[in-house]
N, C-alpha and C positions, 0 to 999 in steps of 0.2 A: 085116540088110542092111549096116549100117554096120560091124558087127563083121567080116563076111565081107570087105568091101573092105579093112579094116585088115589082116586076116590075109593076104590075097593079096599086098598091097603089102609086108608084112613078109617073107613067104616069098620074094618076088622079090628083095628086097634081100639076104637071107641067102644065096640061091643065087648071086647075083651076087658076093657076098663070097667064097663058097666057090670059084667059078671063078677069081676073082682070086688067091686063095691058091694054087690049083693051078698057075696060070701062074707065080706067084712061085717056087714050089718047082721047077718044071720048068726055068725059066731059071737058077735058082741051081745046080741039080745037072747039067744037061745042056748048058748054054751058058756062054759067057764074056762075055755082053752086060751089062757092069756098069751102063751108063747106063740100059738098058732095065729092068734089075733095080731100079734106084733109082726110076725112074718108076712101075713097078708097085707098089713099096712105098708110094710117096706116094698112089697111087690107093687102095690097101687101107686106109691110115690115114684117108683122106677118107671111104671107105665105112663104116668103123667109126664114125667121128664122125657121119656122116649117120644111121646106124641109131640111135645113142644119142639124137641130136637128135629123130629121128622119134618114138621111144618117149617121150622126155621131153616133147615137145610134146603128145602124147596125155595124159600124166599131168597136165600143167599145165591143159589144158582140162577134164579130168575133175575135178581138184582145185578149179578155179574154179567148176565147176558144183555140186559138193558143198558148197563154202563158201556159195554162194548159197542152197542149200536149208537148210543148218544155221542161218544167220542170217536166214532169211526175206527175203533181199535179192533180190527178183525184178525189180528195175529193171535188172539187168545182162543184156545180150544178147550173143550170139556172132556176130561178123561172118563171113558165109559167103563164102568165096573160090571162085569157080567154076572156077578153074584147078586147084584141089586137090579133086577130087571126093570122095576118102575123108574128109578132114577137113571138107569142106563139108557132107557128109551127116551126119557126127557132130555138127557145130555146129547143123545144121538140126534134128536130133532133140532136142538139148538145148534149143534155142529153143522147140520145141513143148512140151516138158515144163515149161519156165519159164512159157510162156504159160498152160498149164493151171493151174499153181500161182497165177499172177496172178489168173486168173478165180475160183479157189476162195477166195483171200484177199480179193478184192474182194467176193465174195458174203458171206463171213463178216463183213467190216466193215460191209456194208450191213445184215445181220441184227442186228449188234451195235448200230449206231446206231438202227435201227428199235426194238429193244427198249429202248434207253436213252431214246428219245423217248417211248415208251409209258409207261415207268416214271416219267419226270419229269412227265408230264401226268396221272398218276393222282392223284385227290384224297385218297387215303389215304396216310398217312405210312408209308414203307418204310425199314427199316434192316437192312443185312446186316453182321454182325460176327462175329469169332472168339470163342472161349470166354473169352479173356483180356480181351475188351472192345475190341480193336482193330477199328475200323470200316473196312469195305471199300467200302460204297456207301450213300448216302442219296439221297433224291429231294427235289424242291422242296417237296413237301407237308410233309416232316419239318422242313426249314429254317423254313417258315412257321409250323408248329405250335409249335415250341420256340424260335423266334426266334434261330436260329444261322446264321452264314454258312458255317461248315464244322464238321465233326465228325470228329475223329481217333480218339477213344476214348469209350466209353460214360460213363466217369467225368466227362467234361465236362458231362454233363447234371445233375450234382449241383446246379448253380445253379438248375435248374428244380425238381428234387425228388430228395432222397436215396432216397425210397421207389421212385421210378421207376428209378433206377440199380440198386438192389438187385433189383427185379423183373426187369429186363432181363437181369441177370447170372445169375439163378437160375431163370428160366423154363424149363420142360421142353418137349420136342418134342410138338406137338399141343395144348398147353395154351392155353386161352382164359380170360382173366381181366379183371376190371374194376379200375381204379385211379382214385381221386379225388384231384385236386390243386387246392388253393385257395391263392390269395394275396390281397393287398388289392384288386387291380384286376380279377382274373379268376378263373374256376373252370373246371377241365377234368375231364370225366368220360371217362376213356380206356378203350376196349375194345382189349385187346392179344391178338394171336394169334401164336404162334411155330411155326416148323417148322425142322428141321435137315437138312442134307445135307453131303456130303463132296466136296471138289474136291482130287484128289491126296491129300496127307497133311493137309489142313486141314479142320477141322469148322466149317461156317458156320451161324450162326443167322440166319434171316430172320424178322423180326417186322413185322407190320402193325399200325399204331396209328391209331385213329380216335376223334376227340372226338365223343361221342354226347350231350353235355350238352343241346343244343337239342332233339334227338329225345326224350330222357327228359322234359324239361320240357313239351314239346308233348303227349306221351302222358299225363303226369301231370295237366296242366290239362284235357285232354279228358276224362279219367276223372272229375275233380271236377265238370266241367260236366254230364256225364251223370247223376252222382249227385244233383247239386243240382236238375236238371230233374225227376227222378223224385220227390225229396222234396217240392219245392215243389208239384208237381202233386197228389200224394197229400194233403199238408197242406191245400192250398187246397180240395180236394174235401171234406175232412172238416170244416174249420173254417168255411167259408162258410155251410153250412146251420145250424150251431150259432149263429153270429152272427145270422143272419136269424131263427131261431126264438126266440132269447133276446130279441131286440128286439120280436118280436111278443108274446111272453109278458109282457114289461114293460108294453106298451101295454094288454093285457087286464087285468093286475093293477092298473094305474093306474085304469082305468075301474071295476073292481070295488071298489077302495078308495074311490073317490069316492062310489059308490052306498051303500057300507056306512056311510060317515061321516054320511050323512043320518039315520041312526037312532042314537039314543044307547045302544041295547042291544047294539051290535056292537063294542064297544071291544076286546074280546079277539080277535075275528076280524080286526079291522083291524090290530091289532098283529102277528098272525101273517102276514097278507098283506104287511105292510111288511117283515117278516123275509125272506119268500120273494122279494119284489121286490129287496131288497138283495143277496140271493144271486145273482139273475139279472143284476143290474147288474155284479157282480163277474165273473160268467161272460162277459158281453158285453164288458167292459173287457179281459179277458185274451184273448178271441178277436180283438178288434181289434188288440191288441198282437202277437199271433201273425201276423195278416195283414200288419201293417206289417213284421214281422221277415222274413217270407217274401218280400215285395215288395222288401225291401232286398237279399236274396241273389239275387234274379233279375237284379240288375245284372251279376253275374259271367257270366251266360249270354246277356246281351243288349247287350253293348258295341257301340257303332256302329263301323263301319270308319273308320280314321283319315283325316282330310282333310289330305293332305300339303301342306305349304308350306315354304319356306326362310326361316329367321329367324336373327338373331344370338343366340348363346348368352348373351353378356354382357347383352343387353337382357332376355332371359328371366329371368335371375337378378335383375336390378334390379327387374323387375315383382313378383317373389315377395317380394323384400325390402321393397318398398313396402307390399304387402298385409299383411305380418306385422310391420312395423316397430314398431307400437305394442305388440304383445304381447312382442316381443323386448326393448324398452326397459323394459317393466313388470317383466320377470323378470331384468333386468340381464344379458342375454346378448349377448355381442359376436359379431356376424355378419360373417364375412370372405368376400368374393367374389374368386375367383381364376380367370381364364380365360386359357389359353395355347394357341395365340396369341390375341390379343385379337380378331382378325378371324374367329375360329372360328364357323362357321355349321352349323345342324342342319336336316336335311330330315325333318320329322315333323309330327304334329298338335300345334300349339302349345298348344291348350287342354288336351288330354289329358296332355301331358308336364308342363304347369304343375300339373295336378291331382296327378300323381305326386310332383313335387318339394314341393308344399305338404304333402302327406301325410308325406313324409320329414322335412321341417323340423319339422313339428308333433310327430312322434314324438321327434325329438331334443330339442325344447323340453321335452317331458314327462319326459325322462330326466335333466334338469338341475336339479331343485328343490334349493335350498340349496347348490348347487355354487359354490365360490369360483372366480373367473376362468373362469366358464362361457363356452364358445365353440362356435360352429357355423361350419364351413367349407363353402362351396358351391364346388366346383371343376368346371372344364370343360377337357378336354385330349384329345390323341390318345394312346391307349395304345401299348404297344410293338408291337402288331399293326396300328397305323395306324387303329384304329377310334375313333370319337368316344365319349368317356366322360364322364359326369356323376356327381359324387360329393357326398354330404352326410355330413360327418364331425363328430362331437361328442366331447367329453371327459367324457361323463356316466357313469352307473352301468353302462351296457353291457348285453350279453345273455349269459346263462349258457350254457356250452357244451352242456349237455343240452337247452336250449331252441332253440338255433340252427337245428337241422334242421327245426323245427316252425313257425317264424314265418310261413312263406308258405302254410301249410295253411289252407284256409277254415274258419271257425268257431273257430280256435285263437287265444286271446288271453291275455296275462298281466295285463291291466288289468281293474279291477273293473267299469268301465263300458264296456269295449271290446266291439265286435261281432265282431272277428276277420275283418273283410272288407277293411280298408284295404290291408294288404300284399298280400293275394291279388288284389285289384282292380288294384293297381299293377303286379304281376307280369304280370297278364293284359294290361294296356295295353302293356307292353313287348313281350310276345309278339306282339301285334297289329302292332307296328312291326318285327318280325323281330329284336328285341334280347333282352337278358336283364337281370334284376335280381338281384343277389347282395348278401350282407352278410358282414361280418367284425366281430369284437369282441375287444378286450382290456379287460375290465371296469375301470371307473374310470380308464382311460387313453385309449383311442380306440375309437370304434365308427363304422363307416361303411357306407353303402348305395351300391352302385355300379351305375349304369345304363350298359350297353354297347350301342351301336347297331351 
């Protein structure tokens, strides 16, 4: 419709110009009206200029419209002049098109911000990056997990772990892998999944990263508890009757021995009875030992729920130091307490946490025999993730790398008189508080146990 109006208007102007040219030639060849000829010439020049302006005006409007589309500048609108119906309708059509593009753009922006909001609120770390490591998008979970404010290239994660950087740069499409990262204050067990897609000529790798350390520890502890329940149940069912029967047999043998001693002719029989009684005493002693052993390990499956209270960390450390001060002085061990900030407070079961710390300090004391300048540090601070962290660090003989992964396993111990329950129980107490207990060691330099809440 707009085009038809423009065409009619242009044809009318061209016809009018043709008529004017005909009049010009008629006057020039058939009359001698010089002034009239001059006036008609001026009119023709004006008509030509008007046609050029008319077409050029259309081009300018069309160019402005195409530029707006090219640069996605849909803030521009065309003023509709009612006196010029042809251009008014053209501008009106352009305005309708621009309005449509505005609606499409607004809808795309709404969808974009919607997806951005969803991505930023997802609890799993997401990173989108190119094959060369240039990062295009990260979410808040990524920043929180790796403690970074921004991330321009995957190589910047080398401060977290070089293995992580290598894995992210070499991971394949559809690959699902696990990566363990450990430092002095924290441990990360990362589940990494990657997918690839193309946008124009760019290949984008989208990886999701989740720290499953808590879930793994929870499942591990749950498995151990189930195993211990089964073992203790079966052992108790087997040992209790043996203990009871051995006690009964010893009583019978005691009575028999007394009656036999009344006769002088039964010395050999009495001696045999005494040997049998001694054997049953040994059996009874071992069964009592096994029952005590089983009851000890029942503690792992029957921990009470924490009685939460708020207390100063510094006072907690001072209480532990007072309890163990005599042993520390006896072994010439220097104990340093460091709490930062000094007003740091912990919300937990004070008695259970005290039990864990006493266990940690006792273990450290046992690793320092004969050590010159023996020292134990008890630290309390906020780690880089803003979580309250307690540490017990010593400069003793440390833990061998091949043993490190086993020290929290129930029944496992490297001590001749150890039960293998202390660290397992401590870890279970921390799990009850929703926290974690980890260890690191540089033998004969520094060994530490870290409690993170």
